[in-house]
N, C-alpha and C positions, 0 to 999 in steps of 0.2 A: 504494500500500500504506500502511495506517495504521501509525503509529509505535507499536510495542508498549510502549515505555518510558513512553509517555504515560499508560497505564492502570494502572501498577503501584502499588497502594496497598492496604494492609490485606487482603491475600489476593485482591484483584481482579487480573485479567489481561485481556489483549486478547481472550481467548476469551470471557470474561464479557460484555464489551462487544459482541462480534459476536453472541453469543446473544441479548442484549437487542435488538440492532438488527434482528433478523429479524422482530420484531413491528411495526415501523414500517409504517403504512398511511396514505398521504395521502388515500385515499378516505374515511377516518373523518371528516375535516373536511367533505368534500362532503356526507356524510350527516348531519352535525350539525344539531340542531334550529335553526330560524331565530333563536331568541332567543340561543342559544349563540354563533352566528356574529355576531350583532349586538353582543354584549358584547365579543368578541375584536376585531372590527372597530372598535368604539368606542374601546378602549384604543389600538389601532394608530393611529387617526386623530388622537388627542390627541398622540401622539408625532410623527406625520408632519407635522402643522401646525408643528412646531418643528424641522424637519429642518435649517434654516439658522441655528439659534440659535448664539450665541457659546459658547465653551467654558465660561465661568463660569455660563451658564444651561442647561447640558446635563444637570444632575443629575435634575431632575424628568422631562424627556422620556425619559431613559434608563429611569427606573422605569416609565413608561407603556409603553415598548417592551418591557421585560422582562415585565411582567404579560401583555401580549398574546402574546409568544413562549412563555412558560411555559404559558399556557392552551392555545395551539395545540399545544404539545409534548405536553401531557397527553392531548390528543385523539388525535393521530396515533400515539402510542406505546401508549396504554392504561395507562401507569404513573402512579403518584402521587408517588413519591419523586423528588426533584430529581436525585439521583445516577444513578438509572436512566434518567430522561428524557435527561439530558445525554450519558451514555455511548451510548445508543441513537442519538441524533441525530448524535453526533460521528462515528460510523462509517458513516453513511448515504451511499451512493454518489451519489444524486441531489443531496443538499445539497452534497456536495463538488464536484460538477460545477457547481452554481449559483454557488458561491463563485468557482471559477476563471473562469466566464463573466463574472461581475461584475468580476473583476480585469482582464479583457481589454477589457471594453466600457465601464466607468464610471470616468472619471478621478477623480471624487470618492471613490468606493469604494476604488479602488486607493491613493489618497493616505492615506485613513483607515487602511486595513489596514497599509500600510507604516509609518505613524507609530506605530500601536499595537504593531506588531512590534518596533520599536526600543525600546519601553518595557518589554519583557519581561525577566525574569519579574515577575509581579504577586504581591507577598507578602501573606500573610494578616495582617491588622491585629492580630488577637488574639495571634498568635504573637510579633509585634514587641513588643507591650505586655508580654507575659509575660517577655520578656528585659529589660524596663526600658529599652527604647530609645525615646526620645521624639523627636518632630519638632523638629529644631533645625538643619536645613540647607536653608532655602528657596532658597538661591542655588547649590546644588550641581547638577552635571549628573546626569542619570539614571544614567549608568554609575558615578558615584561613590557614589550612594545604594545601588545594587545591591551593589557591593563592600563597602560598610560593613555591610550586613545579612548578607552571606555570611560576612564575617570575624568576625561576632558569632554565627555558628552558627544563623541563622534558616533553617530547612529547609522551612517550609511555603510553597509558592508554586506558581503555574501559569504556563506549562505545567510540570508536575513533571519533565519530561525535559530541561529547559533546561540544567542542569549536565552531564548525560550528553552532550548534543550538543557542548557547549563543550569538554569533556574529550577528545572525539574529533575536535577540530579542525574542527567544522562548525557552521553556523547551525541554529537550530531552524527546521524547515520552516514557511513561511508558507502554511498550508493551513487548511481548515475545522476539522478536528479540534483542532489546537493553538489556533486562534483562539477557538473556542467555549469551550474549557477556561479560557482566560485571561479571557474575558468573564464567565464564571460566577464567577470569583474577584472580579472587579470588583463584580458583583451582591452577593455575600456580604459584601464589605467595606462596601458601602453599607447593606445591610439589618441587618448584625450587627456592624458596626465601632464606631468611636468618634465622638462628636459633634465633637470637636476637629479642627482642621486636621491633615491627615496626608498623607504622601508618596504612599501607596497610593490615595488618593482625589483625586489631583491632577486639575485640570481637563482637562489634555491626555489623561490616561488615560480618564476618563469620556466625554469628547467623542468620541474616536476609536472607543471601544467602542460607543457609542450609534449612530453612523452605520453601522457594520458590521452591527449587529444589525437596524437599521431596514430597510436595503436588502435584507438576506437575507430578512426577514419579508415584505417587499412582494411577493417572488416566490412566496410560499406561500399568501397569502390573497386571491385575486381577488375 
């Protein structure tokens, strides 16, 4: 069952996500024009060639992987807005099963997913900047950074249900829906964040998100 708290924002609910998810059709990709497939596969290949890159070199491959994933997502959902694409894919049963299969079968994937999970929540860079909180703790543990932002009332982060689960004495589930939401926040921070060094664009965050996205996408575009 998908966590309903994960989708609560500005009037959206889990029912909205489930409604959007009904439109997902993986056959759309199979019917895609050969040039469309070539473009998606081309971006994916550029990312795949760098699958063993070091964390400090993972930013550009992440962007390649995201462009491929987003293009594929637009194709199979039929939506153009990122928020609709992400919600529809997050609740998809097949993708959830693919995620769990990779968790069981791939050591590299499992390690990347668990590492990424330990770094949650991923905060919105712009919200941090609006609070006047600047990057000045390069030697802090991730848990210290999280508490610092929370203590300064930074509320924009993914998975957005992170605090809800903590207050109920439980971990945020390590599943596809929560992971995709967190990866999308990484994407937004990279595309719309700041040029300066920042905790939310840490190499460990981007590197682990990149590998999860890459291996999930590999299962979708034969």
